C-alpha positions, 0 to 999 in steps of 0.5 A, a space after each residue: 499501500 506504501 508504494 501505491 501511495 508514493 505513486 499517487 502521491 508522484 502523480 499529484 505533485 507531477 501534474 503541479 510541474 507539467 502544468 507550471 511547465 506549460 505556464 511558462 511555456 505560454 509566456 515564453 514561447 520558443 520564437 528563437 531568441 536565447 530566454 525561453 520557457 523550455 529554458 525557464 523551466 530547466 533553470 526554475 527545476 535545477 534552482 528548484 532541485 537545489 533547494 532541496 538537495 540542501 533542505 534533505 542534506 542538512 536539515 532533513 525537514 520533509 518526509 521521503 515521500 515528499 521529497 521523492 514527491 516534490 524531486 521525482 513528480 515536481 521537479 521532474 515533470 517541470 523538467 528533467 534536466 533538474 534529476 541530470 545536475 542532481 546527480 552532476 552534482 551527487 559525482 562533484 560532492 564526491 570527489 568523483 570529477 571524471 565520473 560527473 565529465 563522462 555523465 554531462 558528456 555521454 548524457 548531452 552526447 546521446 541524447 542529441 544522437 538519440 532526438 536524431 536516430 529516433 526522427 531518422 528511424 520514423 522518416 525511415 519508416 514512414 516514407 517506405 510503408 506510409 508514402 
């Protein structure tokens, strides 16, 4: 039952994160300027992840369910970049600098390659089977 409760809390928090992300996109639509809603969501999400990490490591003022709801649900829905940043921060804090560098490099490179590969695969399949 505890796992079901955690799933519910994560989902509830995730709904608010998704709504805030969409709100940012509406406020700052992508129009070829540097500042856009996605960038704002990533920056705000990473800032808030830093706040959560600090409060959790220094004061333990949140229950595990609330911490997971905020970190995984709300911030994960607002931006997955906050989780990426938290993992990087963890490596740096443990003085695992090579691991931190590889984490950043591989995540960025492989994510961009994956976007290209997904696009390429769909264009291949759609041109072959739906044209």
